N, C-alpha and C positions, 0 to 999 in steps of 0.2 A: 424546560431545561433541555439543552442539546443532549443527544444520546452519548453516553460514556459507559465505562465499565461499571460505574456505580448506579446507573439507571435502574437495573433490576432491584437494587436495595431500596431506592426511593419509591418505586412502584409497589414493592411489598409493604413498606410502611404505610403508604396511603391506603392500600387495600385493607390492611389490618385495622386502620382507624375507622374506615367505613363499616366494616363488619362489627367492630366493637360498638359503634354508635347504634347500629340497627339492633344488635342483641340486647343492649341495655334499654333501648326504647321499647322493644317488645316486652321486656320484663316489667316495665312500668305499666304498659297497657294491660298486660295480663293481671297485674296486681289490682288495677282499677276495676277490671271486669269481675274478678273473684270477690272483691269486697262488696261490690254492687250497691254502694250507698246511694242515697237519693242525691240527685244533682250530679251524677257521675258523668253526664254529658259534657260538663265544663272541663274536667281534666282530660277527657278524651279529645275534646276540641283543641285544647292546648297541646296535647301530644301530636295531633295531626299538624297543627301549626308549627310545632317545633321541627317535625320531619320536613315540612315544606320549606321552612327557612333554611334548614341544613342543605337541602337539595339546591337552593339558590347559590350556595357556595361554589358549585361547579361552574356557574356562569361568571361569578366574580373572579375565578381563577383564570378565565380567558381574557379579562380586560387588560389592555396594554399599559405598560410602564407605571408611571406615578398614579394613574387613575385606578389601577388594580389595588394599590395600597389603600387608597381612600375607600373604595368600594368594599375591600376586605375588612377594614375597620368598622364600617357601618354594619356590615353583615354580622360581625362578631358581637357587636353591641346588641343588635336585635335578637340574636340567638341567645345571648345571656339573659336578656329581659324575659324572654319566653320561658327560659329554664327556671328563673327565680319564681315566676308566677306559678309554674307547675310544681315547684318545690314547696310552695306554701300549702298546696292541696294534697300532694302525694309525697310522703317522706322518702320513698324509694327513688324518687327523681334525683336524690343526692348522688346516686351512682353515676349519673350522666356527667358529673363533674370531671371524671377521669378522661374521657375523650376530649372534653373542653380544654383541659390542660394542654394537650398537644396542639389544638387549634390556636390557642393563645400564643404559644411559643413559635408556631409556624407562620402565622399571619401577621401578628403585631410586631413592630420593629423593636429590636434590641432590648432595652431595659423595660419597655412597656409590657412585653410578653411575660417575663418572670413576675412583674408586679401584679399583673392580672391573675396569674396562678395563685399568688399569695392571697389576694382578695377573695377569689372563688373558693379557696380552701376554708377561709374563715366563714364565709356564707354557708358552706356545706356543713361545717361543724356546728354552727349556731342553729341551723335548721333542724339537724338531727337531734340536737339537745332540746329544742322547743317541742318537737313532736314526741319524743320518747324518753326524755331526760338525758342528761350528760353522762356518758359512759366512757370507759377506756377505749373500747372498740370504735365508738362514734367519733372520738378525737384522733386516735392513732391512725385509723384507716385512711381518712382524707389526707393526713400529714404524710404518711408513707407513699400514698399515691402521688401526691404533689412532688415528693422527692424523686421518685422514680421517673415521673414525667419530665422534671427538670434535667435529670441526667440524660435521658434519651433525646430530649429536645435539643440540648446543647451538643450532644454527639451528632445529631442530624445536621445541625448547622455547620459543625466542623467538617462533616462529610461533604456537604454542599459546597463549602469554600474550597475544599481540596479538589472536588470535581471540576470546579471552574478554573482553578489554577492549573490543574492537569490538562484541561482542554486548551488553555492558553499556551502551555508549554508545548503540547503536541502541535498546535498550529505554528508556533515559532520553529519547531524542528522541521516540519514539512516545508515551510518557506525557506529555511536554510538549505535543506536538501535540494530544493528546486534551483536555488541560486548556485549551489555547488555543481549541480548537473549542467546548468547553463555555462558555468565557467569551464568545466571540463570539456564540454562540446566546443567552446570557443578555442580553448587551448589545443584541442585536437585538430581543429581546422587550421589554426596558425602553424602547428607543427607540420601538418601535411603540406601546407603552402611552402613552408621553408624547405621541406624535403624536395618538392617538385622544383622549387627555384634553384636549389643546388644541382639537381640532375640536369635541368635544362641549361644552366650556365656551363656545366662541365661538358656537355655533349652538343646540343643543338646550337647554343650561342657560340661556342668555340668553333664549331664547324662552319657556321655562317661567317664568322670572322676570317677563318682560313680561306673560304671561298672568295670573300671580298679581296683579300690580299693577293690571291692567285689571279683573279681577274684584273686587278691593277697591274700586276706583273705582265700579264698577257697583253694588256693595252700598251704598256711601255715597249714591249717587244716589236709591235707594229708590223706584223706579218712574218716575222722571223720564226724559225723552227721551234725555239724554246717557248714561244707564245702558245703553240698548239699543245705542247706538253702541259703547260699551266692550265689550259682549258680542260684537258682530260683529267688532270688531277682535281680540278675544281668540281667536275661532274662526279667523280668518285666520292669526293667529300660530301657533296649534296646527297648522293645516294645513301651514304652512311647516316647523315643527319635525318633523312626521311625514315630510315629503318628505326632509329632511336625514337623518333616521334611516334611512329606506329606502335612501338613497344609500350610507350607511356599510355597510349590510348587503350591498348589491350589490358593493361594493368588497372586502368580506371573504370572500364566498363565491362560488365560480364558478357562473354561471347554468346550471342543468340539466345539469351534468356527469354526473349519475347515468345518463344515457342515452348517454354517450360524447362524446368531443371532436368527432367528425364531426357528430353531431346538433346540438351546441351551435353550431358554426360555421354550419351551414346555417340554423339558426333566426335567428342574428344577421343573416345575409345576407338572409333573406326579410323579417324584421320591422323591422330597424333600418337596415342599410346601403342597402337599396333605397329607403327613405324619404329618404335623404340624396342621392338622385339618381344612385347608382352602379348599374351592372350587375355584380353580384358573382357570380363562379363559384368554387365550392368543390369541389376535387378531393381529398378526404380519405377514404381507405378506412376501413372499420370495423376497429379493431384494439384490442388490449389494451396499455395503457401504464400505468405507475404514476401515481397521482393527482396527485402533485406535478409530474410532467413534463407531464401534460395541462393542469394549471392554468397552468404557465409558458407553454406553447404558446398557450393561449387568450388570456392577457394580452398576449403578444407580437403575436398576430394583431389583437387589439382596438387596441393602440397603433399598429400599422402602418397599419391601415385608417383610424383616426382622423386620422393625419397625411395620408393620401390625401384624406380629406374636407375637412380644414381648409386644406391648402396646395397640393395637387397639381392641383386643377381637372381631375380625371380623369373619364372617363365609364365606364371599365371597370376592374375589379380582379380578379385571379385568385389564389386561394390553393391551393397544392398541398403535400402532406405525403408524405414518403417515410421509411420506418423500416427500419433494419437491426438486427442483433443488438446493436450497440453505440451507435447514434446515431439521432436523429430530426432530419430536415431539413425545415424549414418555409420555403416560398418564397412571397413576396407580390410580385406584379408589377402595375404600373398603367401607363396610357397618358397620364399627366399631363405637366405642364410640366417636371418634373425639378428637380434642384438640385445644388449642389456639396457632397458629403458632408463634405469637409474643412472648408469654411467653416461648415457647419451644426454640426459637432461643436465647433468652436472658439468659436462664439457661444452654445452651449447653456448654458454656465455663467453668462453675463451676462444671460440673459433668463428669462422665466417658463416657457418651454417646456423640459420635461425628458423628452419622449417617447423620444428616441433613447437618452438616458442610462439611463432605466428599463429599456428593452429590453436594453441592454448589460449592466446589472447582473443581470437575470434569466438571461441566457445564461451569464454568468460563474459564477453559482451552480451550474451543472451542468457546469462545465468545458468549455464549448463556445466558439463564436465567432459574431460577427455581421458579415456581409459586405454592403455596400451598393454597388450599381452604379447610377450615375445621372449625369445631365448635363443642362444646360438644353435643353429641347425634346426629350429622348430618353426620357422616362418614368423609372421607378425600379424596380429589382429588389432586394428585401431577402431575404437568406438567413440564417436563424437555425439553427445546428446545436447540438443539445444531446446530451450523453452520456446514454445510458439505463442506469441502474444494473442 
């Protein structure tokens, strides 16, 4: 059976059954040796044969599919015949009927198992009665044992069915989750394509269209002064379109992450953040992280420092990064005027500013969290924690 949360229960039941068989068989052997009657080698031989046939059940359990059912039935019949032969010679062999009950219910199909339990109970009662006379204990003991075995056996079957159904349900849930993940990725790709299409249409495409019209106007001017003005305006429009295109490229590809996250952050601190009037300190060690994690950390750092430049009126900002086996922790601290994080998050949806929301979305993509500690006049500390795959 495939591993599930109920597997330890099944393993415990099987182990208990093996121990019960061994203990009762040892009891029978000890009884034979203690009595020491002539011809005791016959019951001892039958006991050894009984143990050998029982051990063959381990091989029967490994047989595949329908063959396992046939082999198991043959094994149970052989084990029962050896038990009956031993019961004729040794009355204590009747105790072996109790583990046999569980084998009948486990190996034999549906109605056959309980029917075999009833027949074995009658055999045990009759054998005990013939050996020592019919008594209340000799009748009630096997009957109670049979009843308990039926309850446990039926419960075992119910647990097995539940385990199979649960495994099937888990499989369906996993398949559904994979389909949903694939759908979400596809929707994300489509949404990004739509966004880029709108941006390109509203900037680059419009600029190219304007260039085309200006060049047509210059061509119609045919050497006149207005034609030169049209060409100059077309050149300016082309320059603006090129700047927009480069901006798209910068947004879609991380700047110089081929040299690592630490180098990219230091370069931003030296070439960009310093020009914005900040004293930026980067404490990021050289380390190996997945590219998607590095990209997310870089974007979060850029967004956090952009907020510092635009809103905090700070003079210094510090970026630190700590990495463990399971998570990466980026901390951005500034000495600015601070703000109320609760109010800022509440107003983010009604304004054009979406920096905090973008950082929160990136963190959630990696199953992490975004913590912000700030207050008016107390500066701001932003901590982004990302799970590392």
